[in-house]
C-alpha positions, -999 to +999 in steps of 0.1 A: -433+722-312-471+717-303-493+747-301-528+758-306-544+750-339-535+773-365-504+786-348-472+789-369-437+784-354-407+794-374-383+765-381-350+763-400-321+768-376-311+733-381-283+733-407-285+770-413-247+775-411-242+751-438-269+768-461-255+801-452-219+790-462-232+775-494-251+807-502-220+828-495-199+809-519-226+816-543-222+854-537-249+860-511-237+886-485-269+892-466-297+870-451-333+877-438-350+860-410-387+862-409-412+847-383-450+844-393-473+851-364-512+843-369-533+866-350-565+857-339-586+845-310-562+829-285-534+834-310-505+838-308-499+819-276-473+829-253-452+799-260-456+805-297-444+840-293-414+831-271-404+804-296-404+828-325-388+857-307-359+835-295-352+821-330-344+855-345-313+861-322-302+826-327-304+829-365-284+862-362-258+845-342-254+817-370-252+843-396-224+863-378-204+831-370-207+817-404-199+850-421-168+855-402-158+818-411-165+824-448-148+858-450-118+842-432-117+815-456-121+839-487-094+861-472-069+832-468-077+819-502-068+853-517-036+855-498-026+820-511-033+833-546-014+866-542+017+850-529+045+843-555 
């Protein structure tokens, strides 16, 4: 997304669910989402703020969805192992 010079836009939603699933398999049970906002003359722009603000709930949605799927798969695997 184009914005004023020096403005930062948080990216990383593409492929996030795959990365979360991989990290879950390696033992991760939490995730952080951070957005860097440069403050200065004319910064941040309204569009930059809106972009960064809308990315956080999208990341949260991905975390919740992928966590449920990973925990479901973990449970199903444990149930298969537990059955004689």
